[in-house]
C-alpha positions in Angstrom: 0.0 0.0 0.0 1.3 3.4 -0.9 2.2 5.6 2.0 0.4 8.8 2.7 2.5 12.0 2.7 2.9 14.7 5.3 4.6 18.1 5.0 6.2 19.4 8.2 7.3 23.0 8.6 9.8 23.4 11.5 10.5 26.1 14.1 13.0 28.9 14.0 16.4 27.4 14.2 20.0 28.4 13.9 20.6 26.0 11.0 18.4 24.0 8.7 20.0 20.7 9.9 18.2 21.2 13.3 15.1 19.7 11.7 16.6 16.3 12.5 15.4 16.5 16.1 11.8 17.0 14.8 12.2 14.0 12.5 13.2 11.8 15.4 10.0 12.7 17.3 7.8 11.8 14.3 9.5 8.5 13.5 6.5 6.5 14.9 4.7 7.5 11.7 7.3 6.2 9.3 5.6 2.9 8.7 2.5 4.5 7.2 3.6 8.0 6.2 6.3 9.7 4.2 7.3 12.9 5.9 8.9 15.8 4.0 10.3 18.7 5.9 10.3 22.4 5.0 12.7 24.9 6.6 10.6 27.6 8.1 13.3 30.1 7.1 13.6 29.0 3.5 11.9 32.3 2.7 13.6 35.3 4.4 12.6 38.3 2.2 12.4 41.6 4.0 8.7 42.3 3.4 5.5 43.3 5.2 3.7 40.4 6.9 1.1 40.4 4.2 3.6 40.1 1.4 5.8 37.7 3.3 3.0 35.2 4.0 1.8 35.5 0.5 5.1 34.1 -0.6 4.5 31.2 1.7 1.0 30.7 0.3 2.5 30.6 -3.2 5.0 28.0 -2.0 2.5 25.8 -0.1 0.1 25.9 -3.1 2.6 23.6 -4.9 2.3 21.0 -2.1 -1.4 21.1 -1.1 -2.7 18.7 -3.7 0.1 16.2 -3.3 0.2 15.8 0.5 -2.3 14.3 2.9 -1.6 16.2 6.0 0.3 19.3 7.2 2.3 19.8 10.5 3.7 23.1 11.8 6.0 23.4 14.8 6.1 26.9 16.4 7.0 29.3 13.6 6.1 26.6 11.2 2.6 26.6 12.7 2.5 30.4 12.5 3.1 30.1 8.8 0.4 27.5 8.3 -2.1 29.7 10.3 -1.3 32.7 8.1 -2.0 30.5 5.0 -5.3 29.0 6.2 -7.1 30.5 3.2 -5.3 27.8 1.1 -7.0 25.1 3.1 -10.5 26.5 3.2 -11.8 24.1 0.5 -9.3 21.3 1.2 -10.2 19.0 4.1 -6.9 17.6 5.2 -5.5 17.1 8.7 -3.6 20.1 10.0 -1.7 19.7 13.3 0.1 22.6 15.0 2.6 22.2 17.8 3.4 25.0 20.3 2.3 27.8 18.0 1.6 31.2 19.5 -1.5 33.1 18.3 0.2 36.4 19.3 3.2 37.6 21.3 2.3 38.3 24.9 4.7 40.2 27.2 6.5 37.0 28.3 7.1 35.8 24.8 8.1 39.2 23.7 10.6 39.5 26.6 12.2 36.1 26.1 12.5 36.2 22.3 13.5 39.8 22.4 16.4 38.8 24.6 17.5 36.2 22.1 17.3 38.8 19.3 19.4 41.3 21.3 22.1 38.7 22.0 22.3 37.8 18.3 22.7 41.5 17.5 25.5 41.6 20.0 27.2 38.6 18.3 26.8 36.4 21.4 25.6 33.2 19.7 26.2 30.7 22.6 24.3 33.0 25.0 21.5 33.5 22.5 21.1 29.8 22.0 21.0 29.3 25.7 18.4 32.0 26.1 16.3 30.5 23.3 16.4 26.8 24.4 16.1 27.1 28.2 12.5 28.3 28.0 11.8 25.7 25.2 12.9 22.9 27.6 11.4 24.4 30.8 10.6 22.9 33.3 13.2 20.3 32.2 16.9 20.9 32.0 18.4 21.9 28.6 21.1 19.6 27.2 24.4 21.5 27.2 25.2 20.5 23.6 22.5 22.7 22.3 24.5 25.8 23.1 27.4 24.8 20.8 27.5 27.3 18.0 26.9 25.9 14.5 29.7 26.3 11.9 28.1 29.3 10.1 27.6 31.8 12.8 26.5 34.6 10.5 23.8 32.5 9.0 22.7 31.6 12.5 22.4 35.2 13.6 20.5 36.1 10.4 18.1 33.1 10.8 17.4 33.7 14.5 16.9 37.5 14.2 14.6 37.2 11.1 12.5 34.3 12.4 12.0 35.4 15.9 11.2 39.0 14.8 8.6 37.6 12.4 7.1 35.5 15.3 6.8 38.6 17.5 5.2 40.7 14.7 2.6 38.2 13.7 -0.9 38.0 15.2 -3.3 35.2 14.1 -6.2 36.2 16.4 -8.5 37.4 13.6 -7.7 34.4 11.5 -8.6 31.9 14.2 -11.8 33.8 15.0 -12.9 34.1 11.4 -11.5 31.2 9.5 -13.3 27.9 9.3 -10.3 25.6 8.7 -10.4 22.7 11.1 -7.2 21.8 12.8 -5.6 20.3 15.9 -3.3 22.4 18.1 -1.1 20.8 20.9 0.6 22.9 23.6 2.5 21.8 26.7 0.8 22.3 30.0 4.0 23.3 31.7 5.4 25.6 29.0 6.2 29.1 30.0 6.8 30.2 26.4 3.7 29.1 24.4 0.6 28.6 26.6 -2.9 29.8 27.3 -1.6 33.3 27.8 -0.7 33.6 24.1 -2.8 30.9 22.4 -6.5 31.1 21.7 -8.7 28.1 20.9 -9.8 28.0 17.3 -13.5 28.4 16.4 -13.2 25.3 14.2 -10.8 22.8 15.7 -9.3 21.5 18.9 -6.8 23.0 21.3 -5.4 20.2 23.5 -3.2 21.0 26.5 -0.7 18.1 26.9 -0.2 17.2 30.5 3.3 17.0 32.1 4.9 18.7 29.1 7.1 21.5 28.2 7.0 23.1 24.8 8.5 19.8 23.5 5.4 17.7 24.3 6.3 15.0 21.8 9.4 14.2 23.9 7.8 14.8 27.3 4.5 12.9 26.9 5.2 10.8 23.8 2.4 8.2 24.1 -0.3 10.8 24.8 0.7 12.8 21.8 1.1 9.9 19.5 -2.4 8.7 20.3 -3.9 12.1 19.6 -1.9 12.6 16.4 -2.9 9.2 15.0 -6.6 10.0 15.7 -6.4 13.3 13.9 -4.7 11.7 10.9 -7.4 9.1 10.7 -10.2 11.6 11.2 -11.3 9.9 14.4 -13.0 11.8 17.3 -10.4 13.3 19.6 
């Protein structure tokens, strides 16, 4: 039997290769699905939000007919939300992970600190400031603060991506759009939580117990069960 296909758009990262950690968490799907990954920073044009997300709409339009489901992690989820109009007449599973609807004061403070450290050319400190809240309340592995080989690329990617996250608000889209989707957020996350995420009018917001922002690692079995139900269009 031919495998179904999933497109996954990743979070902001210092280098495209960081998507490997996302791939590991989704390996339970490999038997039945082929998963292709898009770098959320493959488009980095300096443009207004409207123009920027139109570029993403144009890009995703090439994939929408050939894939059976769409996943978005953090900024990847922000991108998918902004492109919901593409999915209005296409009923395919959409799953978002730790995707802020808007930037509240805490998210603005924490991501703003990372941006400032990048502007000061302090990459190791910036990575530490980025990943500590992502792992909270768990400890962050020290290897994550090792700078990638191309530091200038890392600065550019982090500044561009995190700034775009802070400047994007999907409140109106979630209130007006009728695109059904599932959104998972970690119950213990102090970065993406009920303070900056609103439940969609058409869809499900599930708060994953005992989880940081990385709920697929922290509560693997719970998440796998919910994801499989969503992919099979079963009641959640």
